[in-house]
All heavy atoms as TSV, in Angstrom:
chain	resi	resn	atom	element	x	y	z
A	1	SER	N	N	0.833	-1.184	0.000
A	1	SER	CA	C	0.000	0.000	0.000
A	1	SER	C	C	0.879	1.249	0.000
A	1	SER	O	O	1.868	1.320	0.714
A	1	SER	CB	C	-0.902	-0.019	1.232
A	1	SER	OG	O	-1.571	1.200	1.360
A	2	VAL	N	N	0.516	2.220	-0.766
A	2	VAL	CA	C	1.280	3.448	-0.888
A	2	VAL	C	C	0.825	4.438	0.186
A	2	VAL	O	O	-0.373	4.681	0.324
A	2	VAL	CB	C	1.080	4.062	-2.292
A	2	VAL	CG1	C	1.801	5.377	-2.417
A	2	VAL	CG2	C	1.531	3.084	-3.357
A	3	PRO	N	N	1.769	5.011	0.946
A	3	PRO	CA	C	1.381	6.041	1.910
A	3	PRO	C	C	0.716	7.219	1.194
A	3	PRO	O	O	1.095	7.555	0.065
A	3	PRO	CB	C	2.708	6.471	2.535
A	3	PRO	CG	C	3.652	5.353	2.250
A	3	PRO	CD	C	3.197	4.745	0.971
A	4	GLN	N	N	-0.254	7.835	1.845
A	4	GLN	CA	C	-0.962	8.960	1.242
A	4	GLN	C	C	-0.891	10.177	2.147
A	4	GLN	O	O	-1.064	10.065	3.363
A	4	GLN	CB	C	-2.428	8.589	1.000
A	4	GLN	CG	C	-2.580	7.490	-0.004
A	4	GLN	CD	C	-4.038	7.208	-0.327
A	4	GLN	OE1	O	-4.947	7.804	0.217
A	4	GLN	NE2	N	-4.244	6.282	-1.236
A	5	PHE	N	N	-0.624	11.334	1.538
A	5	PHE	CA	C	-0.644	12.583	2.287
A	5	PHE	C	C	-2.092	12.977	2.554
A	5	PHE	O	O	-2.943	12.884	1.672
A	5	PHE	CB	C	0.041	13.699	1.497
A	5	PHE	CG	C	1.530	13.536	1.391
A	5	PHE	CD1	C	2.120	13.169	0.204
A	5	PHE	CD2	C	2.343	13.757	2.495
A	5	PHE	CE1	C	3.491	13.018	0.100
A	5	PHE	CE2	C	3.716	13.612	2.405
A	5	PHE	CZ	C	4.292	13.246	1.203
A	6	THR	N	N	-2.356	13.405	3.782
A	6	THR	CA	C	-3.695	13.865	4.135
A	6	THR	C	C	-3.688	15.313	4.599
A	6	THR	O	O	-4.741	15.933	4.685
A	6	THR	CB	C	-4.314	12.984	5.239
A	6	THR	OG1	O	-3.454	13.027	6.390
A	6	THR	CG2	C	-4.489	11.557	4.760
A	7	THR	N	N	-2.510	15.832	4.925
A	7	THR	CA	C	-2.413	17.210	5.394
A	7	THR	C	C	-1.073	17.819	5.013
A	7	THR	O	O	-0.063	17.112	4.954
A	7	THR	CB	C	-2.607	17.283	6.925
A	7	THR	OG1	O	-2.581	18.636	7.343
A	7	THR	CG2	C	-1.544	16.529	7.672
A	8	ILE	N	N	-1.091	19.093	4.727
A	8	ILE	CA	C	0.123	19.868	4.509
A	8	ILE	C	C	-0.161	21.287	4.968
A	8	ILE	O	O	-1.227	21.835	4.674
A	8	ILE	CB	C	0.597	19.824	3.034
A	8	ILE	CG1	C	1.929	20.553	2.889
A	8	ILE	CG2	C	-0.458	20.360	2.099
A	8	ILE	CD1	C	2.627	20.291	1.573
A	9	ARG	N	N	0.762	21.833	5.749
A	9	ARG	CA	C	0.546	23.197	6.251
A	9	ARG	C	C	1.889	23.895	6.470
A	9	ARG	O	O	2.888	23.251	6.776
A	9	ARG	CB	C	-0.278	23.197	7.521
A	9	ARG	CG	C	0.419	22.657	8.732
A	9	ARG	CD	C	-0.467	22.746	9.988
A	9	ARG	NE	N	0.257	22.397	11.177
A	9	ARG	CZ	C	0.438	21.164	11.645
A	9	ARG	NH1	N	-0.060	20.137	10.976
A	9	ARG	NH2	N	1.109	20.957	12.746
A	10	ALA	N	N	1.864	25.209	6.315
A	10	ALA	CA	C	3.032	26.033	6.615
A	10	ALA	C	C	3.026	26.350	8.100
A	10	ALA	O	O	1.981	26.619	8.686
A	10	ALA	CB	C	2.984	27.309	5.800
A	11	GLN	N	N	4.195	26.273	8.695
A	11	GLN	CA	C	4.340	26.591	10.120
A	11	GLN	C	C	5.622	27.389	10.261
A	11	GLN	O	O	6.706	26.814	10.252
A	11	GLN	CB	C	4.389	25.303	10.937
A	11	GLN	CG	C	4.453	25.514	12.426
A	11	GLN	CD	C	4.378	24.196	13.162
A	11	GLN	OE1	O	3.663	23.282	12.778
A	11	GLN	NE2	N	5.128	24.098	14.237
A	12	GLU	N	N	5.496	28.710	10.344
A	12	GLU	CA	C	6.636	29.625	10.362
A	12	GLU	C	C	7.492	29.374	9.124
A	12	GLU	O	O	7.017	29.569	8.022
A	12	GLU	CB	C	7.399	29.509	11.675
A	12	GLU	CG	C	6.561	29.901	12.877
A	12	GLU	CD	C	7.298	29.799	14.172
A	12	GLU	OE1	O	8.546	29.781	14.181
A	12	GLU	OE2	O	6.625	29.742	15.214
A	13	THR	N	N	8.730	28.905	9.291
A	13	THR	CA	C	9.598	28.672	8.126
A	13	THR	C	C	9.643	27.202	7.716
A	13	THR	O	O	10.506	26.803	6.939
A	13	THR	CB	C	11.030	29.160	8.413
A	13	THR	OG1	O	11.546	28.436	9.548
A	13	THR	CG2	C	11.053	30.643	8.701
A	14	ASP	N	N	8.728	26.395	8.231
A	14	ASP	CA	C	8.694	24.967	7.939
A	14	ASP	C	C	7.424	24.588	7.192
A	14	ASP	O	O	6.445	25.326	7.201
A	14	ASP	CB	C	8.751	24.144	9.234
A	14	ASP	CG	C	10.019	24.371	10.023
A	14	ASP	OD1	O	11.055	24.679	9.416
A	14	ASP	OD2	O	9.963	24.252	11.260
A	15	VAL	N	N	7.471	23.411	6.586
A	15	VAL	CA	C	6.282	22.797	6.006
A	15	VAL	C	C	6.061	21.485	6.747
A	15	VAL	O	O	6.981	20.667	6.873
A	15	VAL	CB	C	6.459	22.534	4.498
A	15	VAL	CG1	C	5.297	21.723	3.950
A	15	VAL	CG2	C	6.589	23.841	3.739
A	16	VAL	N	N	4.854	21.298	7.254
A	16	VAL	CA	C	4.511	20.077	7.983
A	16	VAL	C	C	3.578	19.252	7.099
A	16	VAL	O	O	2.555	19.748	6.643
A	16	VAL	CB	C	3.833	20.406	9.326
A	16	VAL	CG1	C	3.472	19.127	10.073
A	16	VAL	CG2	C	4.727	21.305	10.172
A	17	VAL	N	N	3.976	18.011	6.831
A	17	VAL	CA	C	3.146	17.113	6.028
A	17	VAL	C	C	2.821	15.879	6.858
A	17	VAL	O	O	3.612	15.425	7.669
A	17	VAL	CB	C	3.838	16.703	4.700
A	17	VAL	CG1	C	4.022	17.885	3.792
A	17	VAL	CG2	C	5.173	16.030	4.954
A	18	GLY	N	N	1.634	15.367	6.657
A	18	GLY	CA	C	1.209	14.184	7.391
A	18	GLY	C	C	0.343	13.301	6.519
A	18	GLY	O	O	-0.125	13.722	5.460
A	19	GLY	N	N	0.164	12.077	6.965
A	19	GLY	CA	C	-0.662	11.183	6.187
A	19	GLY	C	C	-0.855	9.845	6.853
A	19	GLY	O	O	-0.604	9.682	8.047
A	20	LEU	N	N	-1.291	8.892	6.038
A	20	LEU	CA	C	-1.613	7.550	6.520
A	20	LEU	C	C	-0.967	6.492	5.640
A	20	LEU	O	O	-0.783	6.697	4.444
A	20	LEU	CB	C	-3.122	7.342	6.505
A	20	LEU	CG	C	-3.941	8.261	7.393
A	20	LEU	CD1	C	-5.421	8.076	7.100
A	20	LEU	CD2	C	-3.648	7.994	8.854
A	21	SER	N	N	-0.652	5.377	6.265
A	21	SER	CA	C	-0.152	4.210	5.540
A	21	SER	C	C	-0.735	2.972	6.208
A	21	SER	O	O	-1.346	3.058	7.265
A	21	SER	CB	C	1.378	4.150	5.599
A	21	SER	OG	O	1.796	3.668	6.864
A	22	LYS	N	N	-0.517	1.851	5.605
A	22	LYS	CA	C	-0.927	0.584	6.225
A	22	LYS	C	C	0.315	-0.200	6.626
A	22	LYS	O	O	0.353	-1.422	6.525
A	22	LYS	CB	C	-1.791	-0.212	5.248
A	22	LYS	CG	C	-3.122	0.468	4.979
A	22	LYS	CD	C	-4.010	-0.352	4.086
A	22	LYS	CE	C	-5.324	0.378	3.872
A	22	LYS	NZ	N	-6.214	-0.346	2.979
A	23	MET	N	N	1.345	0.544	7.090
A	23	MET	CA	C	2.626	-0.069	7.429
A	23	MET	C	C	3.132	0.406	8.790
A	23	MET	O	O	4.194	0.999	8.895
A	23	MET	CB	C	3.649	0.270	6.341
A	23	MET	CG	C	3.258	-0.274	4.981
A	23	MET	SD	S	4.322	0.309	3.665
A	23	MET	CE	C	3.514	1.838	3.235
A	24	PRO	N	N	2.367	0.180	9.865
A	24	PRO	CA	C	2.787	0.662	11.177
A	24	PRO	C	C	4.160	0.121	11.577
A	24	PRO	O	O	4.478	-1.043	11.339
A	24	PRO	CB	C	1.700	0.150	12.119
A	24	PRO	CG	C	1.008	-0.938	11.395
A	24	PRO	CD	C	1.160	-0.636	9.937
A	25	GLY	N	N	4.969	1.020	12.146
A	25	GLY	CA	C	6.278	0.617	12.656
A	25	GLY	C	C	7.387	0.544	11.635
A	25	GLY	O	O	8.548	0.398	12.012
A	26	LEU	N	N	7.080	0.646	10.355
A	26	LEU	CA	C	8.123	0.558	9.333
A	26	LEU	C	C	8.834	1.900	9.156
A	26	LEU	O	O	8.265	2.962	9.362
A	26	LEU	CB	C	7.543	0.116	7.992
A	26	LEU	CG	C	7.064	-1.318	7.894
A	26	LEU	CD1	C	6.572	-1.617	6.475
A	26	LEU	CD2	C	8.172	-2.289	8.261
A	27	THR	N	N	10.078	1.815	8.737
A	27	THR	CA	C	10.875	3.001	8.438
A	27	THR	C	C	10.491	3.545	7.066
A	27	THR	O	O	10.192	2.774	6.153
A	27	THR	CB	C	12.374	2.641	8.447
A	27	THR	OG1	O	12.718	2.181	9.756
A	27	THR	CG2	C	13.247	3.818	8.069
A	28	PHE	N	N	10.510	4.869	6.936
A	28	PHE	CA	C	10.291	5.495	5.634
A	28	PHE	C	C	11.156	6.734	5.508
A	28	PHE	O	O	11.655	7.265	6.500
A	28	PHE	CB	C	8.815	5.841	5.409
A	28	PHE	CG	C	8.306	6.980	6.260
A	28	PHE	CD1	C	8.303	8.281	5.768
A	28	PHE	CD2	C	7.816	6.756	7.530
A	28	PHE	CE1	C	7.837	9.331	6.536
A	28	PHE	CE2	C	7.334	7.797	8.306
A	28	PHE	CZ	C	7.347	9.088	7.810
A	29	TYR	N	N	11.360	7.167	4.281
A	29	TYR	CA	C	12.135	8.369	4.002
A	29	TYR	C	C	11.210	9.453	3.478
A	29	TYR	O	O	10.335	9.187	2.663
A	29	TYR	CB	C	13.223	8.096	2.959
A	29	TYR	CG	C	14.130	6.954	3.319
A	29	TYR	CD1	C	14.223	5.849	2.507
A	29	TYR	CD2	C	14.883	6.977	4.494
A	29	TYR	CE1	C	15.052	4.786	2.828
A	29	TYR	CE2	C	15.706	5.922	4.832
A	29	TYR	CZ	C	15.791	4.829	3.992
A	29	TYR	OH	O	16.601	3.778	4.319
A	30	SER	N	N	11.441	10.666	3.930
A	30	SER	CA	C	10.761	11.835	3.391
A	30	SER	C	C	11.677	12.410	2.315
A	30	SER	O	O	12.858	12.677	2.569
A	30	SER	CB	C	10.529	12.851	4.510
A	30	SER	OG	O	9.926	14.013	4.003
A	31	LEU	N	N	11.153	12.573	1.106
A	31	LEU	CA	C	11.934	13.070	-0.025
A	31	LEU	C	C	11.408	14.435	-0.455
A	31	LEU	O	O	10.216	14.724	-0.293
A	31	LEU	CB	C	11.832	12.113	-1.211
A	31	LEU	CG	C	12.152	10.649	-0.967
A	31	LEU	CD1	C	11.909	9.844	-2.241
A	31	LEU	CD2	C	13.584	10.482	-0.503
A	32	ALA	N	N	12.285	15.259	-1.030
A	32	ALA	CA	C	11.878	16.569	-1.529
A	32	ALA	C	C	12.559	16.849	-2.862
A	32	ALA	O	O	13.670	16.374	-3.126
A	32	ALA	CB	C	12.234	17.656	-0.528
A	33	SER	N	N	11.872	17.630	-3.685
A	33	SER	CA	C	12.404	18.035	-4.981
A	33	SER	C	C	11.745	19.347	-5.399
A	33	SER	O	O	10.614	19.626	-5.014
A	33	SER	CB	C	12.114	16.960	-6.035
A	33	SER	OG	O	12.551	17.383	-7.306
A	34	THR	N	N	12.449	20.116	-6.194
A	34	THR	CA	C	11.847	21.330	-6.754
A	34	THR	C	C	11.191	21.035	-8.098
A	34	THR	O	O	10.532	21.885	-8.663
A	34	THR	CB	C	12.898	22.437	-6.927
A	34	THR	OG1	O	13.962	21.938	-7.730
A	34	THR	CG2	C	13.431	22.897	-5.574
A	35	ASN	N	N	11.376	19.808	-8.596
A	35	ASN	CA	C	10.788	19.401	-9.871
A	35	ASN	C	C	10.066	18.069	-9.683
A	35	ASN	O	O	10.709	17.027	-9.532
A	35	ASN	CB	C	11.868	19.270	-10.946
A	35	ASN	CG	C	11.311	18.872	-12.297
A	35	ASN	OD1	O	10.132	18.565	-12.444
A	35	ASN	ND2	N	12.166	18.861	-13.300
A	36	PRO	N	N	8.731	18.062	-9.711
A	36	PRO	CA	C	8.002	16.814	-9.470
A	36	PRO	C	C	8.193	15.774	-10.573
A	36	PRO	O	O	7.895	14.603	-10.367
A	36	PRO	CB	C	6.545	17.259	-9.399
A	36	PRO	CG	C	6.499	18.491	-10.232
A	36	PRO	CD	C	7.831	19.170	-10.012
A	37	LEU	N	N	8.716	16.175	-11.725
A	37	LEU	CA	C	8.927	15.235	-12.824
A	37	LEU	C	C	10.302	14.589	-12.789
A	37	LEU	O	O	10.584	13.696	-13.599
A	37	LEU	CB	C	8.710	15.950	-14.164
A	37	LEU	CG	C	7.321	16.579	-14.347
A	37	LEU	CD1	C	7.232	17.296	-15.680
A	37	LEU	CD2	C	6.233	15.541	-14.214
A	38	SER	N	N	11.159	15.017	-11.878
A	38	SER	CA	C	12.489	14.411	-11.754
A	38	SER	C	C	12.358	12.951	-11.340
A	38	SER	O	O	11.454	12.599	-10.571
A	38	SER	CB	C	13.314	15.126	-10.679
A	38	SER	OG	O	13.620	16.425	-11.059
A	39	PRO	N	N	13.275	12.103	-11.803
A	39	PRO	CA	C	13.262	10.708	-11.339
A	39	PRO	C	C	13.447	10.672	-9.823
A	39	PRO	O	O	14.148	11.516	-9.257
A	39	PRO	CB	C	14.466	10.074	-12.038
A	39	PRO	CG	C	14.885	11.032	-13.092
A	39	PRO	CD	C	14.362	12.378	-12.725
A	40	LYS	N	N	12.815	9.709	-9.163
A	40	LYS	CA	C	12.923	9.611	-7.703
A	40	LYS	C	C	14.376	9.495	-7.242
A	40	LYS	O	O	14.703	9.907	-6.130
A	40	LYS	CB	C	12.123	8.421	-7.174
A	40	LYS	CG	C	10.630	8.647	-7.194
A	40	LYS	CD	C	10.204	9.689	-6.185
A	40	LYS	CE	C	8.703	9.688	-6.090
A	40	LYS	NZ	N	8.099	10.972	-6.183
A	41	THR	N	N	15.249	8.973	-8.081
A	41	THR	CA	C	16.659	8.866	-7.709
A	41	THR	C	C	17.307	10.237	-7.562
A	41	THR	O	O	18.351	10.360	-6.929
A	41	THR	CB	C	17.439	8.033	-8.752
A	41	THR	OG1	O	17.224	8.610	-10.050
A	41	THR	CG2	C	16.990	6.585	-8.742
A	42	ASP	N	N	16.702	11.275	-8.127
A	42	ASP	CA	C	17.235	12.636	-8.029
A	42	ASP	C	C	16.626	13.433	-6.872
A	42	ASP	O	O	17.089	14.529	-6.574
A	42	ASP	CB	C	17.001	13.402	-9.331
A	42	ASP	CG	C	17.821	12.849	-10.491
A	42	ASP	OD1	O	18.767	12.074	-10.243
A	42	ASP	OD2	O	17.507	13.198	-11.637
A	43	TRP	N	N	15.588	12.900	-6.237
A	43	TRP	CA	C	14.971	13.599	-5.112
A	43	TRP	C	C	15.903	13.513	-3.900
A	43	TRP	O	O	16.642	12.540	-3.730
A	43	TRP	CB	C	13.621	12.983	-4.773
A	43	TRP	CG	C	12.537	13.295	-5.762
A	43	TRP	CD1	C	12.587	13.142	-7.116
A	43	TRP	CD2	C	11.247	13.807	-5.482
A	43	TRP	NE1	N	11.411	13.523	-7.687
A	43	TRP	CE2	C	10.560	13.943	-6.702
A	43	TRP	CE3	C	10.591	14.160	-4.311
A	43	TRP	CZ2	C	9.267	14.422	-6.792
A	43	TRP	CZ3	C	9.289	14.629	-4.391
A	43	TRP	CH2	C	8.644	14.761	-5.616
A	44	VAL	N	N	15.876	14.517	-3.047
A	44	VAL	CA	C	16.741	14.582	-1.871
A	44	VAL	C	C	16.036	13.954	-0.669
A	44	VAL	O	O	14.886	14.275	-0.388
A	44	VAL	CB	C	17.093	16.050	-1.550
A	44	VAL	CG1	C	17.921	16.147	-0.274
A	44	VAL	CG2	C	17.821	16.680	-2.722
A	45	ARG	N	N	16.744	13.079	0.021
A	45	ARG	CA	C	16.213	12.487	1.246
A	45	ARG	C	C	16.384	13.513	2.362
A	45	ARG	O	O	17.504	13.855	2.729
A	45	ARG	CB	C	16.962	11.202	1.586
A	45	ARG	CG	C	16.366	10.444	2.746
A	45	ARG	CD	C	17.140	9.195	3.068
A	45	ARG	NE	N	17.079	8.222	1.978
A	45	ARG	CZ	C	17.783	7.107	1.959
A	45	ARG	NH1	N	18.602	6.815	2.958
A	45	ARG	NH2	N	17.676	6.278	0.945
A	46	VAL	N	N	15.269	14.027	2.891
A	46	VAL	CA	C	15.344	15.076	3.905
A	46	VAL	C	C	15.196	14.545	5.332
A	46	VAL	O	O	15.571	15.229	6.278
A	46	VAL	CB	C	14.327	16.214	3.639
A	46	VAL	CG1	C	14.698	16.970	2.392
A	46	VAL	CG2	C	12.909	15.696	3.549
A	47	SER	N	N	14.671	13.337	5.484
A	47	SER	CA	C	14.594	12.747	6.822
A	47	SER	C	C	14.272	11.259	6.745
A	47	SER	O	O	13.762	10.770	5.742
A	47	SER	CB	C	13.546	13.461	7.681
A	47	SER	OG	O	12.260	13.282	7.155
A	48	THR	N	N	14.607	10.574	7.827
A	48	THR	CA	C	14.261	9.165	8.009
A	48	THR	C	C	13.315	9.102	9.197
A	48	THR	O	O	13.581	9.700	10.234
A	48	THR	CB	C	15.524	8.323	8.293
A	48	THR	OG1	O	16.433	8.474	7.205
A	48	THR	CG2	C	15.176	6.854	8.465
A	49	ASN	N	N	12.201	8.398	9.033
A	49	ASN	CA	C	11.157	8.381	10.053
A	49	ASN	C	C	10.579	6.978	10.199
A	49	ASN	O	O	10.907	6.083	9.430
A	49	ASN	CB	C	10.029	9.343	9.657
A	49	ASN	CG	C	10.542	10.737	9.421
A	49	ASN	OD1	O	10.799	11.461	10.354
A	49	ASN	ND2	N	10.722	11.121	8.156
A	50	THR	N	N	9.665	6.826	11.158
A	50	THR	CA	C	8.970	5.561	11.377
A	50	THR	C	C	7.470	5.833	11.426
A	50	THR	O	O	7.031	6.771	12.094
A	50	THR	CB	C	9.409	4.919	12.710
A	50	THR	OG1	O	10.827	4.758	12.698
A	50	THR	CG2	C	8.753	3.567	12.911
A	51	PHE	N	N	6.694	5.024	10.708
A	51	PHE	CA	C	5.236	5.145	10.786
A	51	PHE	C	C	4.782	4.822	12.207
A	51	PHE	O	O	5.301	3.899	12.842
A	51	PHE	CB	C	4.558	4.185	9.804
A	51	PHE	CG	C	4.787	4.513	8.362
A	51	PHE	CD1	C	5.500	3.649	7.552
A	51	PHE	CD2	C	4.281	5.683	7.800
A	51	PHE	CE1	C	5.711	3.934	6.210
A	51	PHE	CE2	C	4.482	5.979	6.463
A	51	PHE	CZ	C	5.201	5.106	5.665
A	52	ALA	N	N	3.801	5.565	12.704
A	52	ALA	CA	C	3.248	5.339	14.048
A	52	ALA	C	C	2.518	3.998	14.099
A	52	ALA	O	O	2.280	3.362	13.061
A	52	ALA	CB	C	2.296	6.482	14.413
A	53	ALA	N	N	2.142	3.585	15.300
A	53	ALA	CA	C	1.460	2.302	15.498
A	53	ALA	C	C	0.162	2.211	14.701
A	53	ALA	O	O	-0.253	1.122	14.300
A	53	ALA	CB	C	1.192	2.074	16.979
A	54	ASP	N	N	-0.486	3.349	14.455
A	54	ASP	CA	C	-1.723	3.340	13.666
A	54	ASP	C	C	-1.460	3.578	12.170
A	54	ASP	O	O	-2.394	3.701	11.385
A	54	ASP	CB	C	-2.713	4.364	14.199
A	54	ASP	CG	C	-2.225	5.804	14.057
A	54	ASP	OD1	O	-1.078	6.023	13.610
A	54	ASP	OD2	O	-2.994	6.722	14.408
A	55	GLY	N	N	-0.168	3.648	11.781
A	55	GLY	CA	C	0.194	3.840	10.380
A	55	GLY	C	C	0.305	5.292	9.955
A	55	GLY	O	O	0.670	5.589	8.831
A	56	SER	N	N	-0.012	6.214	10.859
A	56	SER	CA	C	0.052	7.630	10.499
A	56	SER	C	C	1.494	8.132	10.518
A	56	SER	O	O	2.388	7.484	11.070
A	56	SER	CB	C	-0.797	8.461	11.452
A	56	SER	OG	O	-0.260	8.413	12.762
A	57	PHE	N	N	1.696	9.293	9.905
A	57	PHE	CA	C	3.003	9.944	9.956
A	57	PHE	C	C	2.830	11.449	9.899
A	57	PHE	O	O	1.848	11.961	9.384
A	57	PHE	CB	C	3.924	9.458	8.828
A	57	PHE	CG	C	3.442	9.792	7.433
A	57	PHE	CD1	C	3.873	10.953	6.787
A	57	PHE	CD2	C	2.578	8.947	6.755
A	57	PHE	CE1	C	3.437	11.256	5.502
A	57	PHE	CE2	C	2.148	9.235	5.470
A	57	PHE	CZ	C	2.574	10.398	4.844
A	58	MET	N	N	3.805	12.157	10.469
A	58	MET	CA	C	3.841	13.613	10.458
A	58	MET	C	C	5.319	13.986	10.368
A	58	MET	O	O	6.133	13.525	11.177
A	58	MET	CB	C	3.221	14.179	11.731
A	58	MET	CG	C	3.044	15.675	11.748
A	58	MET	SD	S	1.747	16.295	10.672
A	58	MET	CE	C	0.294	15.518	11.335
A	59	VAL	N	N	5.668	14.805	9.383
A	59	VAL	CA	C	7.061	15.182	9.161
A	59	VAL	C	C	7.139	16.696	9.020
A	59	VAL	O	O	6.364	17.300	8.272
A	59	VAL	CB	C	7.623	14.512	7.884
A	59	VAL	CG1	C	9.064	14.905	7.662
A	59	VAL	CG2	C	7.477	13.002	7.957
A	60	THR	N	N	8.085	17.301	9.716
A	60	THR	CA	C	8.334	18.736	9.599
A	60	THR	C	C	9.582	18.933	8.757
A	60	THR	O	O	10.635	18.363	9.035
A	60	THR	CB	C	8.531	19.371	10.987
A	60	THR	OG1	O	7.360	19.134	11.769
A	60	THR	CG2	C	8.784	20.861	10.879
A	61	ASN	N	N	9.450	19.724	7.687
A	61	ASN	CA	C	10.549	19.965	6.757
A	61	ASN	C	C	10.895	21.447	6.746
A	61	ASN	O	O	10.026	22.294	6.545
A	61	ASN	CB	C	10.142	19.552	5.334
A	61	ASN	CG	C	9.806	18.092	5.255
A	61	ASN	OD1	O	10.671	17.242	5.315
A	61	ASN	ND2	N	8.522	17.779	5.146
A	62	ALA	N	N	12.173	21.742	6.947
A	62	ALA	CA	C	12.636	23.130	6.871
A	62	ALA	C	C	12.554	23.594	5.421
A	62	ALA	O	O	12.753	22.814	4.497
A	62	ALA	CB	C	14.067	23.232	7.373
A	63	THR	N	N	12.224	24.862	5.241
A	63	THR	CA	C	12.157	25.420	3.893
A	63	THR	C	C	13.208	26.509	3.740
A	63	THR	O	O	13.795	26.961	4.717
A	63	THR	CB	C	10.771	26.013	3.600
A	63	THR	OG1	O	10.519	27.059	4.536
A	63	THR	CG2	C	9.693	24.967	3.684
A	64	SER	N	N	13.414	26.889	2.512
A	64	SER	CA	C	14.374	27.935	2.198
A	64	SER	C	C	13.698	28.980	1.325
A	64	SER	O	O	12.881	28.643	0.466
A	64	SER	CB	C	15.565	27.324	1.448
A	64	SER	OG	O	16.373	28.340	0.896
A	65	SER	N	N	14.062	30.223	1.517
A	65	SER	CA	C	13.484	31.286	0.681
A	65	SER	C	C	13.933	31.155	-0.771
A	65	SER	O	O	13.343	31.739	-1.668
A	65	SER	CB	C	13.874	32.658	1.238
A	65	SER	OG	O	15.282	32.798	1.242
A	66	ARG	N	N	14.970	30.360	-1.031
A	66	ARG	CA	C	15.446	30.123	-2.404
A	66	ARG	C	C	14.515	29.189	-3.175
A	66	ARG	O	O	14.517	29.183	-4.391
A	66	ARG	CB	C	16.857	29.531	-2.371
A	66	ARG	CG	C	17.895	30.449	-1.789
A	66	ARG	CD	C	19.244	29.773	-1.840
A	66	ARG	NE	N	19.165	28.449	-1.236
A	66	ARG	CZ	C	19.819	28.068	-0.161
A	66	ARG	NH1	N	20.611	28.898	0.453
A	66	ARG	NH2	N	19.706	26.851	0.308
A	67	ASP	N	N	13.739	28.382	-2.449
A	67	ASP	CA	C	12.830	27.432	-3.097
A	67	ASP	C	C	11.505	28.114	-3.418
A	67	ASP	O	O	10.718	28.396	-2.515
A	67	ASP	CB	C	12.549	26.223	-2.198
A	67	ASP	CG	C	13.785	25.395	-1.935
A	67	ASP	OD1	O	14.725	25.453	-2.741
A	67	ASP	OD2	O	13.798	24.690	-0.908
A	68	LEU	N	N	11.253	28.366	-4.686
A	68	LEU	CA	C	9.975	28.956	-5.071
A	68	LEU	C	C	8.853	27.945	-4.920
A	68	LEU	O	O	7.711	28.297	-4.659
A	68	LEU	CB	C	10.039	29.471	-6.502
A	68	LEU	CG	C	11.049	30.595	-6.747
A	68	LEU	CD1	C	11.055	30.990	-8.210
A	68	LEU	CD2	C	10.721	31.796	-5.873
A	69	GLN	N	N	9.197	26.675	-5.117
A	69	GLN	CA	C	8.243	25.593	-4.907
A	69	GLN	C	C	9.028	24.348	-4.537
A	69	GLN	O	O	10.164	24.169	-4.956
A	69	GLN	CB	C	7.388	25.348	-6.142
A	69	GLN	CG	C	8.167	25.004	-7.380
A	69	GLN	CD	C	7.285	24.905	-8.597
A	69	GLN	OE1	O	6.086	25.123	-8.542
A	69	GLN	NE2	N	7.856	24.565	-9.732
A	70	ARG	N	N	8.403	23.499	-3.732
A	70	ARG	CA	C	9.053	22.267	-3.288
A	70	ARG	C	C	7.982	21.184	-3.195
A	70	ARG	O	O	6.892	21.428	-2.683
A	70	ARG	CB	C	9.711	22.497	-1.942
A	70	ARG	CG	C	10.761	21.492	-1.602
A	70	ARG	CD	C	11.579	21.984	-0.437
A	70	ARG	NE	N	12.742	21.147	-0.273
A	70	ARG	CZ	C	13.442	21.080	0.836
A	70	ARG	NH1	N	13.113	21.822	1.872
A	70	ARG	NH2	N	14.477	20.283	0.916
A	71	PHE	N	N	8.320	20.014	-3.658
A	71	PHE	CA	C	7.389	18.892	-3.685
A	71	PHE	C	C	7.900	17.816	-2.748
A	71	PHE	O	O	9.119	17.663	-2.566
A	71	PHE	CB	C	7.250	18.348	-5.106
A	71	PHE	CG	C	6.747	19.388	-6.061
A	71	PHE	CD1	C	7.620	20.234	-6.732
A	71	PHE	CD2	C	5.380	19.554	-6.264
A	71	PHE	CE1	C	7.150	21.210	-7.590
A	71	PHE	CE2	C	4.900	20.531	-7.112
A	71	PHE	CZ	C	5.790	21.358	-7.790
A	72	TYR	N	N	6.980	17.061	-2.158
A	72	TYR	CA	C	7.344	16.039	-1.170
A	72	TYR	C	C	6.808	14.677	-1.569
A	72	TYR	O	O	5.773	14.567	-2.212
A	72	TYR	CB	C	6.809	16.437	0.219
A	72	TYR	CG	C	7.442	17.711	0.717
A	72	TYR	CD1	C	6.814	18.930	0.540
A	72	TYR	CD2	C	8.677	17.677	1.339
A	72	TYR	CE1	C	7.400	20.109	0.966
A	72	TYR	CE2	C	9.281	18.851	1.774
A	72	TYR	CZ	C	8.639	20.052	1.584
A	72	TYR	OH	O	9.226	21.210	2.013
A	73	SER	N	N	7.532	13.661	-1.124
A	73	SER	CA	C	7.141	12.284	-1.371
A	73	SER	C	C	7.600	11.435	-0.199
A	73	SER	O	O	8.472	11.849	0.568
A	73	SER	CB	C	7.776	11.781	-2.680
A	73	SER	OG	O	7.350	10.464	-2.966
A	74	VAL	N	N	7.013	10.272	-0.069
A	74	VAL	CA	C	7.408	9.302	0.955
A	74	VAL	C	C	7.916	8.072	0.239
A	74	VAL	O	O	7.298	7.581	-0.710
A	74	VAL	CB	C	6.210	8.944	1.876
A	74	VAL	CG1	C	6.559	7.800	2.797
A	74	VAL	CG2	C	5.766	10.160	2.658
A	75	GLN	N	N	9.056	7.559	0.689
A	75	GLN	CA	C	9.637	6.349	0.095
A	75	GLN	C	C	9.805	5.297	1.191
A	75	GLN	O	O	10.346	5.595	2.247
A	75	GLN	CB	C	10.997	6.682	-0.525
A	75	GLN	CG	C	11.690	5.503	-1.145
A	75	GLN	CD	C	13.070	5.871	-1.642
A	75	GLN	OE1	O	13.849	6.497	-0.943
A	75	GLN	NE2	N	13.359	5.518	-2.871
A	76	VAL	N	N	9.330	4.114	0.923
A	76	VAL	CA	C	9.484	2.989	1.847
A	76	VAL	C	C	10.577	2.096	1.266
A	76	VAL	O	O	10.481	1.673	0.118
A	76	VAL	CB	C	8.164	2.211	2.013
A	76	VAL	CG1	C	8.351	1.035	2.940
A	76	VAL	CG2	C	7.060	3.134	2.509
A	77	PRO	N	N	11.651	1.856	2.060
A	77	PRO	CA	C	12.762	1.035	1.523
A	77	PRO	C	C	12.349	-0.395	1.225
A	77	PRO	O	O	11.383	-0.888	1.689
A	77	PRO	CB	C	13.809	1.065	2.621
A	77	PRO	CG	C	13.252	1.813	3.758
A	77	PRO	CD	C	11.877	2.294	3.396
């Protein structure tokens, strides 16, 4: 099952994204890119996290004023 984003919000200079998966306790990577069409191998791994016991996740990502737009993805190894 593919994790799905259910929320995204700006919080001061950060972006907080959250969602649901059916993989409680598993490790996942938060990825970011300025180009959503780039191959996933070119996306930057911004954090390593673990899905909660209910499969949910919440990740806070620092932003930069240089990024006019930034896209996020979740990767399960």
